N, C-alpha and C positions, 0 to 999 in steps of 0.2 A: 415435713415429711423428715427430717432427720430423728424425731423422736418417734415417730412412727418404724422407722428403719430398726432402731437402736431396740424398741421394745419386739418386734419379730425377732431379732436375734440372740432375745435373753434365753437360758435357759427355761426348761419345764416347769420347774418350780422357783417360787418366790423368797425374799428371803425369812418370811415365815413358814414355809414348807409346805405352802397350798401350789395346788397344779394349777396350770395356767392352761387353757380349754384356747385351742388355736382350730382353724380349717383341716386338722388332719382328723381331728375328732367329730369333725360335721359325718350325721348321718341321714339316709333317706327315712322320710315320715310316712310314707305310704302303708297302713295300714290295711289289713282285712281282716274282719271279725268273720269268726267260725258260726257256721251254721248249727242253730240250736244250742247256741253254747254261747256264754261270755268272753272267752277267750278272743284274741288277736293276735294273728301271724302279722309282725311285724317288719320280717326282713330271711336273707339267710346270710350266713357266714361266709366268710371264701373256702371253707372246707364243708361245705354243700349243708351246713344243718339249717335246720328251720328256729329261728326267734319267735318262739310265742311269749307273749303276756298272757300270763294266768294269774286267777287271784292268790297263788301260793307265791309268786314273783314271775321275772323274766327265765323262761326254761330255753334250754336247747336242743331239739328231737331229732333224728336220723330221718328220714322218709318212710320209711317200715312204721317207727314211731306214730308218726303223723297221721298215717292210714290207718292203724290200727287203733291208736288213742281217740278218735276223731271222726272215724268211718268214713272217711276223706277220698275221693277222686282225685288225687294230684295232678294225673296226667290230664286229666277235661275238664281242671280248674284253669280258669281265668288270670294267673298270678301275675304275668310278665312284666307288670310295670311295679316289681316288688326290684326288678334288676335295672331299674332307670336312676340314672346316679342323682344326687340333689341338685 
């Protein structure tokens, strides 16, 4: 157990300058496919932006942008699982 404790107490960077992924990096993996589209809603940020996987990469959109771009009614949508913790 001493070895695990020492590893967890290490700085975020190794000697080679590479990042170490910890539980602080853990994310929810629930996603919703947007109807009539190949894009996926992956979650929400702490500042209430929608995280969307698109063909151009991961994008952040406001609720108004989401409703306009994807013609969505987010109020009536069943997206409560996006707020569940992993």
